[in-house]
Legacy VTK file of the C-alpha trace (Angstrom):
# vtk DataFile Version 3.0
C-alpha trace
ASCII
DATASET POLYDATA
POINTS 360 float
-10.807 -19.071 -6.660
-7.832 -20.587 -4.564
-4.116 -20.297 -4.268
-3.846 -23.531 -6.535
-4.942 -20.919 -9.436
-1.548 -19.256 -9.247
0.730 -22.177 -9.511
2.011 -22.326 -13.230
2.083 -25.429 -15.488
5.421 -26.377 -16.996
7.165 -23.427 -18.600
7.227 -23.498 -22.420
10.055 -20.993 -23.177
13.378 -20.447 -21.459
15.352 -17.275 -21.253
18.994 -17.110 -20.116
19.197 -13.564 -18.806
17.242 -10.217 -18.846
15.921 -7.413 -16.865
12.843 -5.568 -16.412
11.979 -2.279 -14.596
8.577 -1.323 -13.055
7.665 1.743 -11.240
4.636 0.966 -8.477
2.812 3.513 -6.428
2.218 3.289 -2.710
-1.281 3.829 -1.570
-3.025 5.608 1.278
-6.034 3.190 3.009
-9.242 4.986 3.767
-10.651 1.859 5.258
-7.839 0.207 7.208
-6.325 -3.389 7.329
-5.033 -4.056 10.625
-4.848 -7.892 11.831
-4.365 -11.020 9.618
-4.499 -14.429 9.676
-2.190 -16.854 8.211
-0.301 -16.474 4.774
-1.278 -12.602 4.633
-4.707 -13.040 4.739
-6.613 -9.811 5.844
-8.791 -9.924 8.914
-11.168 -7.208 7.539
-11.541 -5.736 3.886
-9.799 -2.257 3.030
-10.153 0.258 0.212
-7.473 2.580 -0.625
-6.210 5.592 -2.904
-3.612 5.072 -5.120
-1.022 7.628 -4.965
0.743 8.989 -7.941
4.110 10.647 -6.759
5.154 8.471 -3.990
6.293 5.458 -5.817
9.137 2.892 -6.021
10.900 2.213 -9.209
12.347 -1.173 -9.296
14.960 -2.866 -12.150
15.176 -6.574 -11.658
18.225 -8.301 -13.507
18.675 -11.786 -13.941
20.829 -14.556 -15.286
20.949 -18.187 -15.373
23.075 -19.969 -12.637
24.180 -23.571 -12.848
22.516 -24.856 -9.527
19.038 -24.512 -8.264
20.183 -25.305 -4.823
19.267 -21.925 -3.347
17.943 -18.290 -3.835
20.561 -15.995 -5.078
20.098 -12.254 -5.280
21.564 -9.014 -4.367
19.376 -5.901 -3.356
20.409 -2.047 -3.654
18.697 0.844 -2.506
19.496 4.140 -4.341
22.917 2.366 -5.706
23.758 1.135 -2.024
24.040 -2.260 -1.401
21.680 -3.354 1.446
22.155 -6.837 2.827
19.919 -5.864 5.925
17.104 -6.068 3.007
17.920 -9.445 2.348
16.019 -11.146 4.941
12.976 -9.599 4.134
13.264 -10.745 0.206
14.228 -14.011 1.300
11.059 -14.572 3.273
9.251 -13.307 0.214
11.016 -15.724 -2.044
10.321 -18.894 0.102
6.654 -17.516 0.054
6.239 -17.433 -3.347
8.713 -20.149 -4.787
5.627 -22.421 -5.406
3.980 -19.833 -7.510
6.996 -18.959 -9.166
9.318 -22.420 -9.514
11.965 -20.520 -11.507
13.267 -18.222 -8.685
16.346 -20.741 -7.998
17.169 -20.934 -11.431
18.348 -17.218 -11.564
20.593 -14.832 -9.547
18.930 -11.682 -9.171
20.061 -7.880 -8.854
17.580 -5.839 -7.597
17.703 -2.183 -7.750
15.349 -0.039 -6.428
14.822 3.940 -5.247
11.911 5.644 -3.732
10.534 8.946 -4.363
9.979 9.138 -0.426
11.641 8.232 2.611
12.039 4.625 3.173
10.283 3.238 6.402
8.409 6.332 7.492
5.090 5.509 7.220
4.623 6.259 3.467
4.045 2.292 2.799
7.318 2.074 1.131
7.005 -1.655 1.679
3.742 -1.735 -0.389
5.246 0.052 -3.231
8.526 -1.855 -3.313
6.723 -5.275 -3.000
4.367 -4.471 -5.555
7.320 -3.443 -8.064
9.455 -6.629 -7.549
6.216 -8.870 -8.114
5.630 -7.148 -11.087
9.136 -7.700 -12.152
9.058 -11.243 -11.403
5.685 -11.443 -13.183
7.485 -10.161 -16.253
9.770 -12.756 -16.339
7.184 -15.322 -15.854
5.520 -13.785 -18.760
8.472 -14.320 -21.326
8.534 -17.983 -20.328
4.464 -18.364 -20.711
3.419 -15.676 -23.306
0.131 -16.606 -23.291
-0.555 -15.177 -20.069
-3.292 -12.567 -20.204
-3.068 -9.119 -18.763
-5.746 -9.854 -16.446
-4.165 -12.878 -15.079
-0.717 -10.885 -14.975
-2.145 -8.254 -12.743
-4.072 -10.618 -10.481
-1.222 -12.602 -10.055
1.212 -9.990 -9.293
-1.060 -8.609 -6.754
-1.443 -12.095 -5.114
2.105 -12.172 -5.061
2.794 -8.924 -3.803
0.495 -9.547 -0.982
2.951 -12.381 0.289
5.286 -9.889 0.549
3.619 -6.841 2.041
-0.260 -7.335 2.678
-1.094 -3.715 1.291
0.976 -3.885 -1.635
-1.724 -6.005 -3.470
-3.295 -2.822 -3.497
-0.331 -0.917 -5.324
-0.717 -2.275 -8.874
-4.174 -0.383 -10.313
-5.866 2.784 -9.481
-7.394 4.791 -8.444
-9.363 3.097 -5.859
-8.303 -0.436 -5.148
-10.372 -3.017 -2.599
-8.570 -5.805 -0.753
-10.525 -8.183 1.183
-13.832 -10.148 0.490
-16.994 -8.002 1.090
-20.322 -9.219 0.230
-21.560 -6.141 -1.600
-18.301 -5.920 -3.654
-18.163 -8.575 -6.258
-15.122 -10.320 -7.049
-13.362 -9.046 -3.950
-10.738 -11.206 -2.785
-8.828 -12.034 0.307
-5.974 -13.333 -2.184
-5.660 -9.885 -4.287
-6.518 -6.357 -4.725
-9.161 -5.353 -7.294
-10.153 -2.147 -8.984
-13.392 -0.924 -7.378
-15.884 -1.807 -9.651
-18.959 0.971 -8.944
-19.376 4.431 -9.648
-17.289 7.134 -8.404
-18.758 10.631 -8.298
-16.673 13.898 -9.549
-16.159 14.927 -6.201
-13.439 12.171 -5.703
-11.900 12.531 -9.088
-8.355 13.976 -9.199
-8.245 13.981 -5.132
-5.326 15.554 -3.453
-3.173 14.198 -0.539
-0.328 16.190 1.052
1.728 14.192 2.866
3.146 16.316 5.738
6.442 14.573 7.158
6.470 14.628 10.714
8.839 11.822 11.544
11.145 10.481 8.604
12.791 7.902 10.689
12.351 4.343 11.098
9.010 3.075 12.824
9.123 2.501 16.204
7.070 -0.613 15.727
6.971 -3.080 12.448
3.687 -3.549 10.782
4.156 -7.315 11.187
4.337 -6.909 15.298
1.461 -4.411 14.816
-0.933 -6.706 13.044
-0.192 -9.618 15.139
-1.392 -7.775 18.317
-4.820 -7.778 16.813
-4.715 -11.806 17.837
-6.945 -11.835 20.993
-7.484 -8.042 20.983
-10.373 -7.298 23.384
-11.783 -5.077 20.493
-10.863 -6.947 17.276
-14.252 -8.694 16.433
-15.766 -5.265 16.765
-13.386 -3.463 14.672
-13.702 -6.036 11.936
-17.212 -5.559 11.940
-16.931 -1.734 11.750
-14.464 -1.725 8.431
-17.164 -4.077 6.792
-19.931 -1.357 7.833
-17.809 1.556 6.780
-16.731 0.007 3.732
-20.440 -0.523 2.850
-21.054 3.231 3.392
-18.547 4.440 1.234
-19.936 2.461 -1.631
-22.991 5.143 -1.418
-20.641 7.843 -0.777
-18.507 7.290 -3.837
-21.635 7.274 -5.737
-23.465 10.216 -4.211
-20.416 12.538 -3.553
-21.289 12.811 0.070
-17.819 14.427 0.868
-19.024 14.929 4.699
-19.706 11.333 5.277
-16.446 10.610 3.454
-14.704 12.687 5.923
-16.423 11.306 8.853
-15.464 7.695 7.795
-11.863 8.453 6.663
-10.840 10.211 10.186
-12.642 7.926 12.042
-10.809 4.773 10.412
-7.459 6.776 10.970
-8.162 7.151 14.646
-9.661 3.845 15.041
-6.265 2.257 13.458
-4.319 4.164 16.259
-6.982 3.167 19.134
-6.080 -0.536 18.407
-2.317 0.294 18.581
-3.156 1.759 21.959
-5.181 -0.813 23.434
-3.259 -3.815 22.522
-1.006 -5.847 24.746
1.751 -4.640 24.786
0.835 -1.059 23.742
2.114 1.397 21.613
1.970 5.333 20.413
3.073 6.030 16.709
1.293 9.526 16.906
3.808 12.263 17.880
2.817 15.698 19.921
3.060 17.235 16.019
0.503 14.773 14.864
-1.998 15.886 17.076
-1.112 19.502 16.652
-1.811 18.865 12.878
-5.065 17.118 13.396
-6.248 20.024 15.559
-5.327 22.658 13.025
-7.341 20.813 10.493
-10.209 20.689 12.653
-10.098 24.283 13.434
-9.375 25.317 9.889
-12.606 22.897 8.765
-14.840 24.438 11.020
-13.829 28.019 10.437
-13.954 28.001 6.898
-16.363 24.947 6.159
-13.472 23.521 4.042
-13.485 19.798 3.115
-10.123 19.167 4.024
-9.697 15.958 6.347
-6.694 13.972 7.405
-5.772 9.926 7.553
-2.928 8.330 8.952
-1.012 5.318 8.206
0.859 3.149 11.193
3.039 6.007 11.402
3.518 9.781 12.638
2.946 11.062 9.259
-0.201 12.839 8.230
-2.067 12.833 4.763
-4.329 15.714 4.328
-6.872 14.788 1.685
-8.843 17.376 0.014
-10.833 18.023 -3.164
-8.950 19.345 -6.326
-11.380 22.458 -6.540
-9.779 23.529 -2.778
-6.341 22.879 -3.620
-5.348 26.524 -3.635
-6.596 27.452 -0.469
-5.547 24.407 1.615
-2.062 24.442 0.307
-1.983 27.829 1.452
-3.405 26.799 4.735
-0.785 23.985 4.627
2.352 26.543 4.032
1.046 28.632 6.845
0.037 26.877 9.450
0.968 23.157 9.069
4.571 22.951 7.893
6.102 24.055 10.939
4.927 20.799 12.592
6.703 19.017 9.814
10.461 17.435 10.513
12.626 19.946 8.393
9.660 21.743 6.913
9.212 18.788 4.624
6.024 17.767 2.935
4.947 15.912 -0.360
2.335 17.053 -2.627
0.643 14.090 -4.408
-2.714 13.173 -6.094
-4.645 10.141 -6.738
-2.866 8.019 -9.536
-3.535 5.256 -11.865
-1.338 2.765 -10.902
2.229 0.766 -11.967
4.110 1.558 -15.256
6.691 -0.423 -16.728
9.530 1.167 -17.968
11.064 -0.095 -21.216
LINES 1 361
360 0 1 2 3 4 5 6 7 8 9 10 11 12 13 14 15 16 17 18 19 20 21 22 23 24 25 26 27 28 29 30 31 32 33 34 35 36 37 38 39 40 41 42 43 44 45 46 47 48 49 50 51 52 53 54 55 56 57 58 59 60 61 62 63 64 65 66 67 68 69 70 71 72 73 74 75 76 77 78 79 80 81 82 83 84 85 86 87 88 89 90 91 92 93 94 95 96 97 98 99 100 101 102 103 104 105 106 107 108 109 110 111 112 113 114 115 116 117 118 119 120 121 122 123 124 125 126 127 128 129 130 131 132 133 134 135 136 137 138 139 140 141 142 143 144 145 146 147 148 149 150 151 152 153 154 155 156 157 158 159 160 161 162 163 164 165 166 167 168 169 170 171 172 173 174 175 176 177 178 179 180 181 182 183 184 185 186 187 188 189 190 191 192 193 194 195 196 197 198 199 200 201 202 203 204 205 206 207 208 209 210 211 212 213 214 215 216 217 218 219 220 221 222 223 224 225 226 227 228 229 230 231 232 233 234 235 236 237 238 239 240 241 242 243 244 245 246 247 248 249 250 251 252 253 254 255 256 257 258 259 260 261 262 263 264 265 266 267 268 269 270 271 272 273 274 275 276 277 278 279 280 281 282 283 284 285 286 287 288 289 290 291 292 293 294 295 296 297 298 299 300 301 302 303 304 305 306 307 308 309 310 311 312 313 314 315 316 317 318 319 320 321 322 323 324 325 326 327 328 329 330 331 332 333 334 335 336 337 338 339 340 341 342 343 344 345 346 347 348 349 350 351 352 353 354 355 356 357 358 359
């Protein structure tokens, strides 16, 4: 399959105006995507847990306009107009116009809200771009009613990727793979796919408590960070490692081997930040309290034989992962020993979810 698969034929129907609303979840990668080629193609495959409570809800209103010379839209976050978001949306529209040729026919009002802090390392661009892509696909489905559900989701993931790479993993649940991998049939660099293999009961209803160490804007954008993988001295080995870790996780998910799961997930998190620290220019997104939390988790795990572990995105916040049957003990540990390291003592209790939802 190539990009041409997503270029539509002439639209059969027309629409003067309307609106669609979608809620789309964030996700947390277990095997990390870091480094990309042209057109948002990942340098290595990744797999993520889809979250349940950390999500973006976007309402897209559209009305036909007289000329089709340029894109026309307004963006609102939490009911406040956000003109500083417009360049990113304009870039997105430019990338996807040939796949959605109706874009210049309408004026759009984009109203969005997050259940978590924007730009704080909880993948707000992933949930935001996936929600917007789903709204746009709802318009296309009105123009082409015979679009199948499979094509709808696949193309929405394809479009979301062109807005934010990891957004293509934020449409379905509970495990999503993005990037071609030899052992996962149907996997693609163009869009995310639901993990197709057996998943042991140990990983059902997995918990993720997100410790908000730093709720501010990231010091370095993900785009800049990804670009620094070009000519990175350790890039080739890193990409090979990601393939190998995903291969290992296939057996881990089948057998329920949580100990190996912990080793891979924590190693992937630290490798992600190691790549940042060894790029040129180099940078550190972890904060002192990030390291305090990691050491506390390691101490608690050694002392109690808990299956608690951590992962990180490209930021300072810590995702604490643990099985459902340990929730009571782990939450008590978090409240007693980890919350003190969070900004204003804030954290989010989440769990693995099941994907985006349309709001009628």
